[in-house]
C-alpha positions as CSV (number, residue, x, y, z in Angstrom):
1,M,45.1,197.1,-103.6
2,L,43.8,200.1,-101.7
3,F,40.5,199.8,-103.5
4,T,40.2,196.2,-102.5
5,A,40.9,197.1,-98.9
6,A,38.3,199.9,-98.9
7,V,35.7,197.5,-100.4
8,S,36.5,194.8,-97.8
9,F,36.2,197.3,-95.0
10,A,32.9,198.6,-96.3
11,Q,31.5,195.1,-96.4
12,A,32.7,194.2,-92.9
13,R,30.4,194.2,-90.0
14,A,31.5,195.8,-86.7
15,V,31.3,193.3,-83.8
16,Q,32.1,193.8,-80.2
17,E,35.0,191.7,-78.8
18,T,32.8,189.9,-76.2
19,Q,30.2,189.1,-78.9
20,F,32.9,187.5,-81.0
21,A,34.6,185.7,-78.1
22,N,31.4,184.2,-76.7
23,A,30.0,182.9,-80.0
24,P,32.7,182.8,-82.7
25,Q,30.7,180.3,-84.7
26,Q,28.0,183.0,-85.2
27,W,30.5,184.9,-87.4
28,D,31.9,181.9,-89.4
29,N,33.2,183.0,-92.8
30,Q,31.8,186.5,-92.5
31,M,34.0,189.6,-92.9
32,I,33.9,191.3,-89.5
33,T,35.8,194.1,-87.7
34,L,36.8,194.3,-84.1
35,Q,37.4,197.9,-83.2
36,N,40.0,199.3,-80.9
37,V,41.6,195.9,-80.0
38,E,45.0,195.5,-78.4
39,V,47.3,193.8,-80.8
40,S,50.6,192.4,-79.7
41,F,53.5,192.0,-82.1
42,E,55.7,190.2,-79.5
43,A,56.2,186.4,-79.8
44,L,53.9,184.4,-77.6
45,P,55.4,182.0,-75.0
46,P,54.9,178.3,-75.9
47,H,52.3,177.7,-73.2
48,M,50.1,180.4,-74.6
49,R,50.1,179.3,-78.2
50,N,47.4,177.4,-79.9
51,N,49.4,174.4,-81.3
52,Q,46.5,173.6,-83.7
53,C,47.3,176.7,-85.9
54,K,48.6,175.9,-89.3
55,V,50.4,178.9,-90.7
56,P,50.9,179.0,-94.5
57,R,54.0,180.4,-96.1
58,S,54.4,184.1,-96.1
59,F,52.0,184.4,-93.2
60,D,52.5,184.7,-89.4
61,L,50.3,184.5,-86.3
62,L,48.9,187.7,-84.8
63,T,48.1,188.0,-81.2
64,L,44.8,189.9,-80.3
65,K,44.1,190.5,-76.7
66,I,40.3,190.0,-76.8
67,E,38.6,191.3,-73.6
68,G,36.0,189.1,-72.0
69,A,37.2,185.9,-73.8
70,R,37.2,182.6,-72.0
71,P,40.6,181.2,-71.1
72,D,40.2,178.3,-73.5
73,F,39.3,180.6,-76.4
74,K,42.6,180.6,-78.4
75,P,41.7,181.4,-82.0
76,C,44.4,181.6,-84.8
77,F,44.6,185.0,-86.4
78,L,46.7,184.8,-89.6
79,I,48.3,187.9,-91.2
80,S,50.8,188.3,-94.0
81,K,54.3,188.7,-92.8
82,Q,54.6,192.0,-94.7
83,M,51.5,193.5,-93.1
84,K,52.6,192.4,-89.7
85,M,56.0,193.9,-90.0
86,S,54.7,197.2,-91.4
87,N,52.2,197.6,-88.5
88,A,54.7,196.5,-85.9
89,Q,57.0,199.3,-86.9
90,K,54.2,201.8,-86.4
91,V,54.0,200.8,-82.7
92,G,57.7,200.2,-82.0
93,G,57.4,196.4,-82.3
94,H,55.4,195.9,-79.1
95,S,51.7,196.4,-79.0
96,G,49.1,198.9,-79.9
97,R,45.3,199.4,-80.5
98,F,44.0,198.6,-83.9
99,D,40.7,198.0,-85.8
100,V,41.1,194.5,-87.1
101,T,39.1,193.2,-90.1
102,F,39.2,189.5,-90.8
103,K,37.3,186.5,-92.1
104,G,37.4,182.8,-91.3
105,N,36.4,180.3,-88.6
106,Q,37.8,178.7,-85.5
107,M,38.8,175.5,-87.2
108,S,40.9,176.9,-90.0
109,G,41.8,180.3,-88.5
110,Y,40.9,183.9,-89.2
111,V,42.7,185.7,-92.0
112,V,43.4,189.4,-91.2
113,S,42.8,191.6,-94.3
114,I,43.0,195.1,-92.8
115,L,44.8,196.3,-89.7
116,T,44.1,200.0,-89.0
117,P,46.0,201.8,-86.2
118,R,43.8,203.7,-83.7
119,G,44.7,207.2,-82.5
């Protein structure tokens, strides 16, 4: 599993938050990494959720605070429950800065494959 994660990270392209937020379709189905992004592990209030997100079993939604994003930009970031729980423990269950590697599109959501704590 560690080998797979290393290969995925090596193939991922680093993209700035604003580049991703302003033209997400440009990165459809490409493995990309957003570096040093604030990730919140707290539950979103109902008015902030994207109700179009369909979360498969054993997955959960992950909240990324993407700087420079339009107010209507509400992508679905999906993460395995186990990975979310493990990383939440590292930051005391609240929020922290991470490098986030994912793949997907705005219609079906972005599946997080690597979440690396910063600092």
